[in-house]
N, C-alpha and C positions, 0 to 999 in steps of 0.2 A: 900528389893531388892538389895541394895548396898552391903549388906553383901554376898548375893548369888551370885553377880558378881564377888568379890573380892575372894571369895572361889574358884570359878570356874578358874579364871586367875591365882592365886597361886597353884593351881591343875595342870593346864596345863603347867606352868612354872616348877614344880617339876618333872613332866612327861618327859619334854623335857630335863631337867637337867640329869636324871637318864638315858634317852636313849643316850645322848651324853657320858656320863660316860662309859657306856656299850660298844659303838661304839669304844672309845678310848682304852678301855682295850683289845678288840678284835684286834685292829689293831696292838698292841704291840706284840701279841702272835703270828700273821702271819709270821714274820721273823724265828722263831724257826720251823715252819711246814716246811718253803722253805728249811732251813739248813738240815734238816733231809733228805730231798728228794734229796740233794746235796751230801749225805754220803752214803757209803756202808759199810756194817759190815762183817768182816770175823771171823769165829769162828774155832778154833781147839780144837776138843773134842777128848780126847786121851782114852777114854772108861774106865777110872779108876777114874774118879771123878776130873781130872786135866782139865781145860778148859782155852784157853787163846783167848782173844778177842782183835780185831784189828778195826780200823775205820779209812776209809779213804775217799778222794773226789772220787765222782762218775765222770767218763769221758766217752765222747761219743765213742762207740764201746769197750766199757771195757768187759773183759772176765774174768772169774773165776780164769784163771791161771795168769792174770795179778795181782789181789789181792793176790793170794800166792806169787807171786814174790815179792811184795812190802812188805810182812811179813818178807821173808827172808832178803831183803835189810835192812830193818828198825829195825829188832830185831835179836834174836840169833835163828832164825828157821832153820833148816836145811832139805833139801828134796832131795831125789832121785827119779827120773822118769824113766819110760819106754820111749821108742820113740814116743808114742801117748801123751805125757805130763801128763800121769796119774800117781800120786805119787805111788812109791812102798816102799817108807819110808819117814815118817815125822818125826823129832828129834828122831831118832834111833828107832822108831817102825816100823819094816818092816811088810809088808803085810803077812799073814799066822801065826804071831806069835799069841800063844793061840788061833788059829783058826779064828782070826779077819783080818779085811780088812779094808783099808781106802775108804770111800764112799763119794760121793759129793752130798750136799743138796742145795738148792736156795729156800729160804722161806720156808722151811721144808718140800720141795718135793724133793726124792731122783733122781737125775739125772744119766742117763746110759752113756752120752757121756763124751768124753774127756774134762777136764777143759778149754783146747784150744778152743773147740768148743761151750761153753756155754757162752752166753752174758748175762751181769747183768746191771741193772741201779738203780739209785739213790733210796734209800730207801730198797734195797734188802738185805738179810742177807744170806751170802754163808758160808755154814759150810762143813767141813771135819771131818768126824766122824770115829774114829777106832772101829769097831764093827763086 
């Protein structure tokens, strides 16, 4: 009977130890999840296999236009826009070249409005695709 009690006690101790290890490992992963939700990704897809990716901090009331401006300031991205803040050229690729246009996507969904009208939040991926 003493062996049975000892086995049960060690089994409980082992189970509690394993639960503690799992709990601690999950806690260590949590900051990574929060970090991703505090970031926004900008993708420039030039339609010819060339893709540039940028990552920035998500800010309150951030617009797709703000992300594009951050890429201009932090890299050698050049843009020309119309009055409505819609890109008519990015890095020398003008709308109409080879029948393609610059289109805005947020999380894979095409947006019809101006980048200035499109608000984004942490965890979003904003893409300008030349297609």
